[in-house]
MITI-606535 format. One record per residue: residue in three letters; x, y, z of N, C-alpha, C in turn. Coordinates in steps of 0.1 Angstrom, whole numbers, padded with zeros to 4 digits, always signed. Example, Ala and Ser with C-alpha at 12.3 -4.5 7.8 and 13.67 -1.06 7.14 Angstrom:
MITI-606535
ALA+0132-0057+0078+0123-0045+0078+0132-0033+0078 SER+0128-0022+0071+0137-0011+0071+0129+0000+0079 
//
This chain:
MITI-606535
MET+0009-0012+0000+0000+0000+0000+0009+0012+0000 ASP+0007+0021-0010+0015+0033-0011+0008+0045-0005 SER+0015+0054+0000+0009+0065+0006+0019+0077+0008 ILE+0014+0089+0010+0022+0100+0014+0020+0102+0029 GLU+0031+0104+0036+0029+0105+0050+0038+0117+0056 GLU+0035+0121+0068+0043+0131+0074+0054+0124+0082 THR+0066+0130+0082+0077+0125+0089+0081+0136+0099 PHE+0083+0132+0112+0087+0142+0122+0102+0139+0125 GLY+0110+0150+0124+0124+0149+0127+0129+0159+0136 ASP+0138+0156+0144+0144+0166+0153+0157+0172+0146 ILE+0157+0185+0143+0168+0191+0137+0174+0201+0147 GLU+0187+0201+0148+0193+0210+0157+0197+0223+0151 GLY+0194+0234+0157+0197+0247+0151+0197+0258+0161 LYS+0207+0266+0161+0208+0278+0169+0207+0274+0184 GLY+0213+0264+0188+0214+0260+0202+0201+0254+0208 ARG+0191+0251+0199+0179+0245+0205+0174+0234+0195 ILE+0165+0226+0200+0159+0215+0193+0145+0219+0189 TYR+0141+0218+0177+0127+0220+0173+0122+0209+0164 ARG+0109+0207+0164+0103+0197+0156+0098+0202+0143 GLU+0101+0195+0132+0097+0199+0119+0089+0189+0111 VAL+0080+0193+0104+0071+0184+0096+0075+0185+0081 VAL+0078+0174+0075+0080+0174+0061+0072+0162+0055 LEU+0071+0162+0041+0063+0152+0034+0073+0143+0027 THR+0071+0130+0029+0079+0120+0022+0070+0111+0014 ALA+0074+0105+0003+0066+0096-0005+0075+0087-0012 ASP+0070+0075-0016+0078+0065-0023+0078+0068-0038 SER+0084+0059-0045+0086+0062-0060+0073+0061-0068 GLY+0062+0055-0062+0050+0055-0069+0044+0069-0071 PHE+0049+0079-0064+0044+0093-0065+0054+0101-0073 HIS+0064+0095-0078+0075+0103-0085+0071+0105-0100 SER+0062+0114-0102+0058+0118-0116+0059+0133-0118 GLU+0060+0138-0130+0062+0152-0133+0050+0160-0127 GLN+0038+0155-0128+0027+0163-0124+0026+0163-0108 ALA+0028+0152-0102+0028+0152-0087+0039+0160-0081 VAL+0051+0159-0086+0062+0166-0080+0060+0181-0083 ARG+0055+0185-0095+0053+0199-0099+0043+0205-0089 THR+0033+0198-0085+0023+0203-0076+0029+0206-0063 LEU+0038+0197-0058+0045+0199-0045+0054+0211-0045 LEU+0061+0213-0056+0071+0224-0058+0063+0237-0059 ASP+0052+0237-0067+0045+0250-0068+0038+0254-0055 ARG+0035+0245-0047+0028+0248-0034+0038+0251-0023 GLY+0051+0250-0026+0061+0252-0016+0062+0242-0005 ILE+0058+0230-0007+0058+0220+0003+0071+0214+0005 ASP+0076+0213+0017+0089+0207+0020+0087+0191+0018 ALA+0089+0186+0006+0087+0172+0003+0099+0165-0003 TYR+0100+0152+0000+0111+0144-0006+0105+0131-0011 VAL+0104+0131-0024+0098+0119-0031+0109+0111-0038 ALA+0109+0098-0034+0120+0089-0040+0117+0086-0054 ASP+0127+0083-0062+0126+0078-0076+0131+0064-0076 HIS+0130+0058-0088+0133+0044-0089+0149+0041-0088 ARG+0157+0052-0089+0171+0050-0089+0178+0057-0078 PHE+0171+0060-0067+0177+0068-0057+0188+0060-0049 ARG+0186+0047-0049+0196+0039-0042+0209+0037-0051 GLN+0207+0037-0064+0218+0036-0073+0228+0048-0071 ARG+0222+0059-0068+0230+0072-0066+0235+0073-0052 ASP+0230+0065-0042+0234+0066-0028+0248+0060-0026 PRO+0258+0068-0022+0271+0062-0020+0272+0051-0010 ARG+0262+0050-0001+0262+0040+0009+0259+0026+0003 PHE+0254+0026-0010+0251+0013-0016+0261+0010-0027 THR+0271+0018-0028+0282+0015-0038+0287+0001-0037 GLY+0287-0006-0049+0293-0019-0049+0283-0030-0046 GLN+0271-0027-0042+0262-0038-0039+0255-0042-0052 GLN+0256-0055-0054+0251-0061-0067+0237-0058-0070 GLU+0229-0058-0059+0214-0056-0061+0211-0043-0069 TYR+0219-0033-0067+0216-0020-0073+0225-0017-0085 LYS+0232-0027-0090+0240-0024-0102+0231-0025-0114 LYS+0237-0023-0126+0229-0023-0138+0223-0037-0140 LYS+0210-0036-0144+0203-0049-0146+0205-0054-0160 THR+0201-0066-0163+0203-0072-0176+0192-0066-0185 THR+0194-0069-0198+0185-0064-0208+0174-0075-0211 ASP+0174-0086-0204+0164-0096-0207+0151-0093-0199 ARG+0150-0082-0192+0138-0077-0185+0132-0087-0175 LYS+0141-0095-0169+0137-0105-0159+0139-0099-0145 GLY+0145-0088-0144+0148-0082-0131+0159-0088-0124 THR+0168-0095-0130+0179-0101-0123+0190-0091-0121 ALA+0200-0095-0113+0211-0085-0109+0224-0089-0116 LYS+0223-0096-0127+0235-0099-0134+0240-0087-0142 ALA+0253-0088-0146+0258-0077-0154+0251-0076-0168 ARG+0250-0064-0174+0243-0063-0186+0251-0071-0197 GLU+0243-0076-0207+0249-0083-0218+0254-0074-0229 TYR+0247-0062-0230+0251-0052-0241+0254-0039-0234 PHE+0262-0031-0242+0265-0018-0237+0253-0009-0238 THR+0252+0000-0228+0241+0010-0228+0247+0023-0232 ALA+0238+0033-0233+0242+0047-0237+0252+0053-0226 ALA+0250+0048-0214+0259+0053-0203+0274+0049-0205 ASP+0276+0038-0213+0289+0033-0215+0297+0041-0226 PHE+0290+0050-0233+0295+0059-0243+0298+0072-0237 GLN+0310+0077-0236+0314+0089-0229+0320+0099-0238 PHE+0319+0112-0235+0325+0123-0242+0339+0125-0238 ASP+0348+0128-0247+0362+0132-0244+0363+0147-0242 SER+0374+0152-0239+0376+0166-0236+0373+0175-0248 SER+0372+0170-0260+0369+0178-0272+0354+0178-0275 GLY+0346+0170-0267+0332+0169-0270+0328+0158-0279 THR+0338+0149-0283+0335+0138-0292+0330+0126-0284 LEU+0320+0120-0289+0315+0108-0282+0324+0096-0285 ILE+0328+0089-0275+0337+0078-0277+0330+0065-0272 CYS+0331+0054-0281+0325+0042-0278+0334+0034-0268 PRO+0329+0023-0262+0336+0015-0252+0350+0010-0258 ALA+0351+0009-0271+0363+0004-0277+0373+0015-0280 GLY+0369+0027-0276+0378+0038-0278+0378+0045-0291 LYS+0367+0042-0299+0366+0048-0312+0356+0060-0312 PRO+0359+0070-0320+0350+0082-0321+0337+0079-0328 MET+0326+0086-0325+0313+0085-0332+0309+0099-0338 LYS+0302+0098-0349+0298+0111-0355+0284+0115-0351 SER+0281+0128-0352+0268+0133-0348+0258+0130-0360 ARG+0247+0125-0356+0237+0121-0367+0224+0130-0365 CYS+0220+0133-0353+0209+0142-0351+0211+0151-0339 PRO+0217+0163-0341+0220+0171-0329+0209+0177-0322 ASN+0197+0177-0328+0185+0183-0321+0174+0173-0319 TRP+0178+0161-0314+0168+0151-0311+0159+0155-0300 ARG+0146+0151-0300+0137+0154-0289+0126+0143-0288 ASP+0124+0139-0276+0113+0129-0274+0100+0136-0275 LYS+0091+0132-0284+0079+0139-0287+0069+0137-0275 ARG+0070+0127-0267+0061+0124-0256+0065+0131-0244 THR+0078+0131-0240+0082+0137-0227+0088+0151-0229 GLY+0092+0154-0241+0099+0167-0243+0113+0168-0240 TYR+0119+0156-0236+0134+0156-0233+0142+0158-0245 PRO+0152+0167-0245+0161+0169-0257+0173+0160-0256 GLY+0180+0158-0267+0192+0150-0267+0199+0151-0280 ARG+0209+0143-0282+0217+0142-0294+0219+0127-0298 THR+0218+0124-0311+0220+0111-0315+0233+0110-0323 TYR+0240+0099-0320+0253+0097-0326+0254+0083-0333 MET+0262+0082-0343+0264+0070-0351+0278+0066-0352 GLY+0281+0053-0351+0295+0049-0353+0300+0049-0367 PHE+0312+0048-0369+0318+0047-0383+0319+0032-0386 GLU+0314+0028-0398+0314+0014-0403+0327+0008-0403 LYS+0338+0016-0406+0351+0010-0408+0356+0005-0394 TYR+0351+0011-0383+0355+0007-0370+0347-0005-0365 TRP+0334-0004-0367+0324-0014-0362+0326-0028-0369 SER+0330-0028-0382+0331-0040-0389+0342-0050-0384 VAL+0352-0044-0377+0363-0052-0372+0365-0051-0357 CYS+0355-0045-0351+0356-0043-0336+0354-0056-0328 GLY+0363-0058-0319+0362-0070-0310+0351-0070-0300 LEU+0345-0058-0298+0334-0057-0288+0321-0056-0296 ARG+0320-0060-0308+0308-0058-0316+0297-0066-0310 LYS+0299-0078-0305+0288-0087-0300+0282-0081-0287 LYS+0290-0072-0280+0284-0066-0268+0278-0053-0271 CYS+0279-0049-0284+0274-0035-0287+0261-0036-0296 LEU+0261-0046-0305+0250-0047-0314+0241-0059-0311 ARG+0228-0057-0309+0219-0068-0306+0216-0076-0319 CYS+0216-0069-0330+0213-0076-0343+0226-0078-0350 PRO+0230-0091-0353+0243-0093-0360+0244-0087-0374 THR+0233-0084-0380+0233-0078-0394+0235-0062-0393 SER+0233-0057-0382+0235-0042-0381+0249-0038-0384 LYS+0250-0027-0391+0264-0023-0395+0271-0014-0385 VAL+0263-0005-0378+0269+0004-0368+0259+0005-0356 ARG+0264+0011-0346+0256+0013-0334+0252+0028-0334 GLN+0239+0031-0330+0235+0044-0328+0232+0046-0313 VAL+0235+0058-0308+0233+0061-0294+0227+0075-0293 THR+0217+0076-0284+0211+0089-0281+0214+0093-0267 LYS+0221+0104-0265+0224+0109-0252+0214+0120-0248 ILE+0206+0117-0238+0196+0126-0234+0201+0136-0224 ASP+0197+0148-0225+0201+0158-0215+0193+0156-0203 ALA+0199+0150-0193+0191+0146-0181+0185+0158-0173 GLY+0172+0156-0170+0165+0166-0162+0161+0179-0170 ILE+0163+0179-0183+0159+0191-0190+0146+0187-0198 ARG+0136+0196-0197+0123+0193-0204+0118+0206-0210 HIS+0116+0206-0223+0112+0218-0230+0120+0230-0226 LYS+0134+0228-0226+0144+0238-0224+0144+0243-0209 GLN+0137+0236-0200+0137+0240-0186+0140+0228-0178 LYS+0145+0230-0166+0148+0219-0157+0134+0213-0152 SER+0132+0200-0154+0120+0194-0151+0118+0193-0136 ALA+0105+0191-0132+0102+0190-0117+0108+0178-0111 VAL+0108+0167-0118+0114+0154-0113+0129+0156-0111 GLN+0136+0163-0120+0150+0166-0118+0153+0174-0106 GLN+0144+0184-0104+0146+0193-0092+0144+0184-0079 MET+0134+0175-0080+0132+0166-0068+0144+0157-0066 VAL+0150+0152-0077+0161+0143-0075+0173+0151-0068 GLU+0175+0163-0072+0186+0171-0066+0182+0174-0051 ARG+0170+0176-0048+0166+0179-0035+0167+0166-0026 PHE+0163+0155-0032+0163+0142-0025+0177+0138-0022 ASP+0187+0140-0031+0201+0136-0029+0209+0144-0019 THR+0203+0154-0012+0210+0161-0002+0210+0153+0011 LEU+0218+0157+0020+0219+0150+0033+0205+0151+0040 ARG+0199+0163+0039+0186+0165+0045+0176+0155+0039 GLY+0175+0154+0026+0166+0146+0020+0167+0131+0023 ARG+0179+0126+0023+0182+0112+0027+0179+0110+0041 PHE+0181+0120+0050+0179+0118+0064+0164+0116+0067 PHE+0156+0125+0061+0141+0124+0063+0135+0111+0057 TYR+0140+0108+0045+0134+0096+0038+0138+0083+0045 SER+0150+0083+0051+0154+0071+0058+0145+0068+0070 ARG+0139+0079+0076+0131+0077+0088+0117+0071+0084 ARG+0114+0071+0071+0102+0065+0066+0101+0050+0069 MET+0113+0044+0069+0113+0029+0071+0108+0026+0085 GLY+0110+0035+0095+0106+0032+0108+0093+0038+0112 THR+0088+0047+0104+0075+0054+0108+0063+0049+0100 VAL+0065+0046+0087+0054+0043+0079+0053+0028+0075 GLU+0064+0022+0071+0064+0008+0067+0059-0001+0077 PRO+0062+0000+0090+0057-0009+0100+0041-0007+0102 VAL+0036+0005+0099+0022+0006+0100+0015-0002+0089 PHE+0020-0001+0076+0015-0008+0065+0016-0023+0068 ALA+0027-0027+0073+0029-0042+0076+0019-0047+0086 ASN+0017-0039+0097+0007-0043+0107-0007-0044+0102 ILE-0011-0034+0094-0025-0033+0089-0027-0044+0079 ARG-0017-0047+0070-0019-0056+0060-0018-0071+0065 HIS-0007-0073+0072-0004-0087+0076-0010-0092+0089 THR-0010-0083+0099-0015-0086+0112-0030-0085+0113 LEU-0035-0073+0108-0050-0071+0108-0057-0077+0096 GLY-0049-0080+0086-0055-0087+0074-0062-0079+0064 MET-0058-0066+0063-0065-0057+0053-0056-0056+0040 ASP-0058-0065+0031-0051-0065+0018-0059-0058+0007 HIS-0072-0056+0010-0080-0049+0000-0093-0044+0007 PHE-0100-0035+0001-0112-0030+0007-0124-0039+0003 ASN-0132-0041+0012-0144-0050+0010-0156-0042+0006 LEU-0156-0029+0007-0167-0021+0003-0165-0013-0009 ARG-0175-0006-0014-0174+0002-0026-0179+0016-0023 GLY-0174+0026-0030-0178+0039-0028-0168+0047-0019 THR-0166+0059-0021-0157+0067-0014-0159+0068+0001 GLU-0172+0070+0005-0175+0071+0019-0173+0058+0026 LYS-0178+0047+0020-0176+0034+0027-0162+0030+0028 VAL-0154+0032+0017-0140+0029+0018-0132+0037+0028 ASP-0136+0050+0029-0130+0059+0039-0133+0054+0053 ALA-0146+0050+0055-0149+0045+0069-0142+0032+0072 GLN-0140+0023+0063-0133+0011+0065-0119+0014+0068 TRP-0112+0023+0061-0098+0026+0063-0096+0032+0077 LYS-0105+0041+0081-0104+0048+0094-0106+0038+0105 LEU-0115+0028+0103-0117+0018+0113-0104+0010+0115 PHE-0097+0006+0105-0085-0002+0106-0074+0007+0113 CYS-0074+0020+0109-0064+0029+0116-0067+0030+0130 LEU-0080+0030+0134-0084+0031+0148-0079+0019+0156 VAL-0081+0007+0150-0077-0005+0156-0061-0005+0158 HIS-0055+0000+0148-0040+0000+0148-0035+0009+0159 ASN-0041+0021+0160-0037+0031+0171-0041+0026+0185 ILE-0052+0019+0186-0055+0013+0199-0045+0003+0204 GLY-0040-0005+0194-0030-0015+0197-0017-0008+0201 LYS-0013+0003+0195-0001+0011+0199-0003+0016+0213 ILE-0015+0022+0216-0017+0027+0229-0016+0016+0240 ALA-0022+0005+0237-0022-0006+0246-0007-0011+0249 THR+0001-0011+0238+0014-0016+0239+0023-0006+0247 TYR+0023+0007+0243+0032+0016+0249+0028+0022+0262 ALA+0014+0022+0264+0010+0027+0277+0014+0018+0289 ALA+0016+0005+0286+0021-0004+0297+0035-0001+0301 THR+0043+0005+0292+0057+0007+0294+0059+0021+0300 
//
């Protein structure tokens, strides 16, 4: 069960401790529209994306968050083929393939019609690809003559920084990771108790009012259990 919740954290400042309320949400809410609404309203929110652990230095080297395979089975093996990230620019701005060969510009003004993300498309030289020892790791189709690669300008949408990119930059700060890490201890146990202990895996009623009443009833039972547990201590 996904939800947006309030996280309370103690932040030290100016010689005193004060309590602060922020909004945290899992990757199910990481969309351009949802994040844009939070930013426009000035809400102090931290919404995770699907790759936030890949960027977290604390998870460096852990196989689970390394690049996945291209077979779409969700395994954690090394990729079979090179991705666009394996093609890097040199100091002169030329795109270099994993074999160290230059690539030529094919479409300098590429743009995704659906998302609005801009980028540039590059193509390899046939004289290099025909004899390259890494050809099998680069081309999925054996009959293809050269590899084409599109390098997308990350976080830029319609010539402006997208809302999701702004949220990524906010989330990757020490403050963002601190508040989101508290979600594991404040929200996930609640979901686990309601779903697995109380047995609410789905709503039995229909209609907004009836569903709202059923949800509040389960929350009431959950809170009574907490009071009974902690009041004794």
